[in-house]
N, C-alpha and C positions, 0 to 999 in steps of 0.2 A: 862877490859870488854868493853871498848868504841868501839872497832872495831869488835866485835863478831856479828854474825847474829841475836842475840837476844838482842842487846844493847838497842834498843828503848823500848822494852818491859820491860827489867830489870831496866832501869832508874827509872821506877815508882815503882818498888818493892824493891829498895835498901834501902828505909827508914824503912822497916820492922824491928821490934825489935826481936832479937833471944830469944825465951822463954826458951831455955835450960840453966840451971845453970851450968851444967858440961857435960862431954862427948860430946865435940864439934869436933869430929874427921872429920866430914864432914861439908863443908861450907854451910851456910844457902841458899845463892843464887844458889849454885850447886843443892841443893835439890829441890828448887823451879823450876829451869829450867828443870830438868829431869822430874818432875811431870807434868809440862805443856806439854812438848813434848810427854810424854807417853799418856796423856789424849787426845791429838790430834790424836795419832796413834792407839787408840783403847783400851788402858788400862782402866779398870773399877774398879780396886781394887788395894790396896797397893802391893799385891803379883805380880800383872801384871805390876805395875810400876817398881818394882825391876827387873823383867824379861826383860822388855824393856831396862832398863839401862844397864844390863849386855850384852844384845845382841848388843847394840849400843855403847858400851864403847869406842871403838877406835874413832868413829865419834864424840862422845861427848867430848872426850879429846882434840879435835882440838880447842875448845873454852871454856872449863871448866877446873878448876884446878884439881879436883878430887884427893886430896892429899892422900886419903886412898881408892881409887877405888869407886865402886858403893855402896851406902848405902843399908842395908837390908830392907825388907818390914817392919820389926818392927821399924826401925829408921824412915822411912817415916811416919808410923802410929803414932808414939810418937810425932814427930815434929808437924804434922798437928793437932793432938789432943790438943796440947798446944798452938799453934799459935793463937794470938788474932784475932778473926774473923772480928771484926770491922776494925782493921788496914788493914787486908788483903782485905776487900771489898773497903776500901778507896783507896788503891793502885790500885785496879782494876778500880775504877771509874775515878781516875786520868789518867790512861792509855786510857780509853774510850774517855774522854774529849779531849785528845791529838790527837786521830786518827779520831774521828767522825766529820763529816761535818754536823753541825746542820742546818736544813732547817726551815725557817719561815713557820708556819702553819702545820708543821709535826705532825702527830698523835702519841702520846706516850700512849701505853696501859699498864695498871697496872693490875696484876692478881696474885693470890696465887696458890701455888702447894705444896702438901704434899710429903715429901720424905718417902715413905711408909715403907721401911725396916730399917729406922733409929731408930726405937724404940728398947728398951731393957727391956723386961718384968721382967727379974731377978732384975734389978735395979729400976724398976718402972718408966722408962723413956719413955715418949710418942714420937711418930714420930714427927719430926720437920716440920714446915710449913714455906715456904719462899715466900715472895712477890717480884716479879720481875717487872722491867720497860723495855719495849721493844719499840725501835724507828722504826716506820713502814717504812719510806723511806730508811733508811740505813740498816734495817734488823739486828740491833745489840741490844744485851742486854745492857742496860745502867747502871744497878745496881740492887741490891737485898738487902733485909733485912729480917732477921729471925723474925717471929712472936713470941712475948714473950709467955712463958708458961701461961696457964690459960687465954689466950686472943684470939683475932682473928685479921684478916688482917686490920680491921678498924683502929686499933691503930698503925699498922706498916706503913701505907701509908703516913701520914703527915711527919714523920721524913725522910722517903725515898725521898719525894718530896724536902725537904730541902737540901738533898745531891746532887740532880740532877740539871742540867741546863735546865730548861723547859721554860724559857722566850720565848714568841712568839709561843709556841706550843699548841696543843690541847690535853688535858689529858682525857682519857676514862677509865672507870672501869666497872665491872659488877654491878649488883644491890646492892651487899654488900657494895660497895664503895660509894653508893649514900647517902651521909651524909652531913649535913650542915657544919661540921667542916672541911671536906675534900674539899668542895667547897671553903670555906674561904681560906684554905691553897693554893689551886691552884691559886686563884686570887692574894694572897700575893706574889706569885712567878711570877707574870706578865704573866700568861698563861690563857687559856680558858679551859672549861670542857664540856663534853657531857656525861651525866649519864643516865643509864637505870633505870627506876622506876618500882618497883615490890611491892609485898605485904609487904615488910619491911617498906615501906612508904605508908601505906594504904590510908590515907586521901588524899595525893597527887595523888595517883593512881586513886582514885575515881573521883577526879576533872578532870584529863586528860581524863578518859574514858567518863565522862559526856559531854565533848566537841567533842572528835573525834569519838565517837560511835553514834553521832547524826548528820546525813547528813544535816538537816536543820540548826543546830547550826554552823556547819563548813561553810556552805554557807554564813550565816550571818556574821561570823567573817572575811571570806575571807582569806583562807590559801594559802601559797606558796605550789607548788606541783612539784614533780620530780619522774620519773619512769625509772627503768633499767630492761633490760631483758637479761638473760644469758642462753645459750644453750650448753649442754655438755653431750655426751654419752647418748643420749635419754632422758635427764632430762632438764626441763625448769624451771628456777628460775625467778620469776617476783617480783620485789621489788618496792613498792610505798611509798613515804614519803610526809606527809602533815605537815606544820609547820606554826607557827604564833608568832609574837611579839606584838600582839594587847595589848596595855597597860591596857585597860579597862578589858580585860579578865585575864591578868597576876595578877592584883590586887586581884582577887577573889581566887587565889591559896592559899591553907592552908599554913600558916606560910611563906608567900611570902617574908617578910622582913628578914627572917632568912637565905635565900638562897643568899649568897653573889654573886653579879654580874649577877643574873638570868635575861636573856633577851629573851629567846624563849622556846617554848614547841613544841613537835612534836610527831607524830605517824608514825611507819613504819609497813606496812603490807607486809609480805613475803608469796608468794604463790609458792608452789613447785608442779610440774606436772611430774609424771613418768607413762607413758602409760595412762591408764584411771584413775589412782589414783591421787587425788589432796588433798593437805593439806594447810591450811591457818593459819598463826600465826601473832599476833600483838604485837608490843613492843612500849612502851611509853618512851619519852625522855624529859629531861630538859637540858638546855644549857646556858652558858654565851655568846654564839655567837648570833648575830642578826639572825632573821629568814632567813634561806637559805636551802631549802629542799634538794638540791643537795649536799651541803657541809655536812649537818647533816647525810644524808644517807651514804655518803662516810666514815665519821668518825665512824659511827656505824658498818659498814661492816669491816673497818680496824681493829677494836678492836679484832676480832677473829683471827687475824694474830698471836697473842701471844699464842693462843691455838694450832694453826696448825704449826707454824714455830719455836716455842720454846718448849712448853711443850710436844707436840707430838714427836718432834725430839729428845728431851732428853730421852723420854721413849723408842722410837724405836731404834734410832741410838746409844745412850749412855747407854741404859738399866738402867736408873736412878732408876726406881722403884724396880729393883732387887739388888741395892747396899746395902751391909750389913755394910758399914762403919758407925760406931756409937759411938766410944769412944771419950769422951771429945768434942772438937770442930770439930772433924774429918768430920762429915757429912756435916756441914755447909761449911767448907773450901773446901771439895771435890766438893760441888755444885758450888762454885766460880771457881774452876779449869775447870769444865765442861762448864761454861759460857765463860771463857777465850778461851777455845778450840773451842766452837761453833762460837764465834765472829771471830776468826782467820780463821776458815774454810769457813765462809760466805764471808769474805773479799777477799779471793783468788777465783777468778771466771774464771780462764783460762780453768779449766776442768769442762765441763758441765755434772756433775755426781752428785749423791746423796751425802748427808753428810756422810752416812755410807761408801760409796765407797771411798770418799775422805780420810776418816780415814785409810782405808786399803792401799790406794795408798801412803799416807804419810809414813806409816810404812814400805813399800817396797822400796820406792824411796827417797833417801836422798836429791836429788835436789828438788823434789817436797815439801818435808818437809821444806827445807830452803825457798822456795817460799812462803809457808804459814806463816812462822815466820816473814818474811820481807814484807808481803802484806800491 
């Protein structure tokens, strides 16, 4: 396998344990490679993975053994339903660490997404929820973790952080992730955090509003300030950020001592103008970074990249919400396949086209698919 076009990728998946006790007519790594290639080229179900394999059999045979041809969709489904999802994700993360160029101060966004069609009413199985980590500068999914049943993403974030290399980075989450335990975990991993504060931290929110909604109080404290203006297609976006690290004020924050590393608080006011219509929204932040309005505004804006460049793309280009893969660990493992495909497609940047178009081009053009696999 050392000289194949997928050697670098498969080096990190060779440690996977084969969960099959019998009927191993098809090699585990052959199945993994076909599934990854199929996911890149537009396959969104095990039936489509089989169709891809049969259509590309001669090409795949150039670097796979295929002792009994292309597996059936039932074989793909059974294998991925049995495959240990923790091992599969660890292999994925090992590959990402090998290819990612980690940048000091890079924003890493954490957010959860439900796989809506992964439920099975007949078996009383609820749709699974996955928390993903996205690196803003590299545009790559760094890892993911399934939220335990009868729990929420709060419990999934700390173990995910332990699996990632976040040292020197800035971790952001939505309001759900604004928790003292998560702040402590970020600091333990030698990173910084920027958290949005909402009603789930009501006392903290009231304290921040008490400062930033009072112009006289803001003037007395002396806040750092930064403003950005974006214009696009008749829409104007004005974002202003005020921040402070005033120790006298921070000490009055409810449960200040419980927030590990807390060094600054901030407010962002976002104004949107479309024609005569104007809307204004305010968000409040806490951070382990020293007061720097420009940096805090950038980190807050960057967080939304995981919604726009990961979750939205998975829904639109990969049709994730329509996937009916649900048996065993199948839904969780197919989510990892989609993340592998998305990372590979993003790393290949010679074609300035959408992810959906890249998937089609890869399916039509063997040379382009090889370029993606070796990017």
